[in-house]
N, C-alpha and C positions, 0 to 999 in steps of 0.2 A: 504493500500500499504506500501511496505517496505520503511522506510525513508532513502533514499539514502545518502544525504549529512550530515544529522543532527548528530553532535557529533562524527562522525567517521572520523579518519585520513586515508582515502583510500590509499593515496600514501604510508603512513607508513605501512599499512597492506601489500601492494604489495611488498614493499622492505624489509619486516621483515625477521627474521631467522626462522619463523615458518615452520613446515613441511606441514601444511594444514590449511584451514579456514573452519569454518562451520557457515552458516547464519541460524538463527532460528527465527521462528514466531509462537506464540501461536494462535490457532484458537478457535472461539466460539464453544460451544457444541450444541447450539440451532439454529445455522444458517445452511445454505446449506452445506451438507457434501462434501468432496472431491469426485468427481465422481469416482465410482469403476472402470470404464474402463480406468482410468488414472494410476491405481496402481496395483502392483502385491504383494501378501502377501509373507512375508519372514518368518513368524512364530512367536511364543510367546517366551518371555524371562522372567525369574524370577530373580530379582536383589536384593541383600542384601547389607547393609552397614556393614562393620567390624569396630567397634569402641568400646570405653569404654561405660559402661552403661549410663554415663552422656554425651556422645558425645563430649568428650574433643578434639579429633582430628578434627572433623568437625568445632568445635568452632574457630579453628585457620586456617581454610581453607584447611585442609588436609582431603581427602576423600579416603577411601579404599573400593573398591566395588567388590563384587563377583557376577558373572553372570552365570546363568544356561541357556545356549543358545539352549539346545535341549538334547535329550537322550545321556548321557555320554559326554556332551560337556560343559566345564566350563572354565572360565578365571577369573583372578584377576588383578585389576589395582590399583596402588597407584597414586593419582592425587593431584596436588596442583594447586589452582586457584587464580590468581591475578587479581585485577580489574584495567582496563584502563592501561595496560602495553603492548605495541606493542613489545618491546624488554625487555629482563631481563633474569632471571636464566633459565638454561636448565636442571639442575639436573644431574643425571648420564649420561655417554656418550651414553648409549643405549636408553635414554628417548626420547619421541616425544613431540613436542610443537604444539598445535593447538590454533588458535585465534577463540573464539566464538563471533560472531557478532550478537548482539541483537538489537532491535529497540532503537536507540540512546545510545547504550552502547557497550562496548567491554570487554571481559574477556580473559586473557591469561591462558591457561591450559597446564601444564607440566605433562606428565604421563609416568609411567613405568608399562608395561603390561606383563603378562605371561599366558601361557596356563597351566591349572591345571590338574594334573592326575585325571581321573574320580573316581578311587577307593579312593584316598585321599579326594576328595570332598564329596563323599557319606559317608565316615567315619565321616566327620564333620557334615553333614546335618542329618544323620540318626542314627549314633552310638555315638554321643556325644564327638568325638575327638576335641581337642582344635582347633578353627578356625585359630589361628595364624600359625598353621602348614602349611597352604596353601601359606604363604608368601615365596618367593624365598629369597636366601641369599642377592641378590642385593637389593630387595625391603625392606627387614628388615634393611639393613645398611642405606638406604636412609631415612627410617622412623625415625631412631634414630636421625638424624640430623634435623628432622622436628618437633620433639616433643615440646610441649609448655614448656617455661622456668620453671624449678623446677620440671618437671615430670620425674620420673625415667623410664629408658628404660625397666624395668621389667614389666611395664604396658602392653607391647606388648604381654606378655604371657597370659594376662587375657582379651583380646579383645573378644567381643561377637557379634553375628549376629543380626542385626535389619532388619526386613522386613517380607515378601518380597513385592516389588513393581513389579506388573505384567505389561508387555508392549507387544503390538502387533505392529510389524514393517512392513511397506509396501514400496515397491520400485516403484518410478515413472520411467517408461521405458525411455531409452535415446531418443527414437523417439519423446517423448513428452517434454523432458527437456534435452537439448543438452549440457548445460554448467554445468559441475560438475555432482554430483550424488544427486538426490533429494529423500527424504524419508518422509513418513508420519508415525508418531508414536502415538499410542493411549495408554495412561497409566491409569491403575486402581490401586489406593492406597488401603492399607488395610482397611481404613474407608469407602471405596466406592467412594471417590472423583475421578473424571476422568479428564483427560487433553489430549488435542490433540495438536501436534506440527508438523509443516512442516519445514523441514530443507534442506539445500543444502551444500554438502561438496565439496570443490574445492581447487585448488592450490592458494596460496596467490595472484599471479599475475592475476588470473581470478576472484577475488572477486568482483570488481565493475560490471563486465558483469553478474556474477551470481546473484547479487542483482537486477539488471534490469530484468533479466529473472524471478526471483522469484516474483517481483512486477507484471510482465505481466501475469504470471501463475495465481496468485491470482485474478487478474482483469478478465481474460478470462473465468475463471470458477466461478466467482462471489462468491468466498470463503471469508467469514467474518472473520476478524482478531479480536482477543480479545483485550480489552483495557488494556494497561499496559503489562508488561512482568515480570514473575517470573520464575526462573529456576526450572526444575523438582526436583533437589536436595533440593533447598531451601523450596519448598512446602513440600517435604517429611520430612525434619528435623523439620519443624513446626508441622507436624502431629505427629511425634514420641514424641516430647516434650510435646504436648498437651495430648497424651494418657498416658504418664508417670505422668502427673500432674492431671490426672482424669478429664480433660476438656471434 
């Protein structure tokens, strides 16, 4: 069950300046699957991290992510994640803020997203063009302010792509989940590691009701929740570092 009161300031979430809230729950891989009749497939995505070879940006909580969402559909997001902050920095004027509510934890995510020209993306993925060329001017300017102390901004010209992480995303129809938008995501990492996550995206004011609905959905369908919770990105970073270390 989703731990409704434990460690979460629900009043603060509802009154926050966030644009949206996403409640997330990891599911076991060996338990009962989410019934197929409750979901609709939205397609596969291939996700890459854009960072230094040593993941210096991720090391200070800055994530640059490139997604291939389908044939000739790409986007890029610069994202900063703060732990346990209901209010805080918003970044550039056009940035969005989302509160990620995990079991017993809350993360504040500020992100600046852009749609990437498909020809520019293909040039990077297939023809060896510098991946930093995918950044918009606004994203690059923001990144300069987020670089670790002592790191030259010239490092942005030498960023490399790490990945991909392949994800399959399924939508729970509104007739079965009426508070917010519910999704099931199945991730497969380059090593073969798999992860399943059930999430609900909603307005901040609806977050407590969405949490109750999520707990009820899990119980009604006898869906088993994994012990503990680690974010998809944290697991991915650990895998990248292990592969570089030869583990």
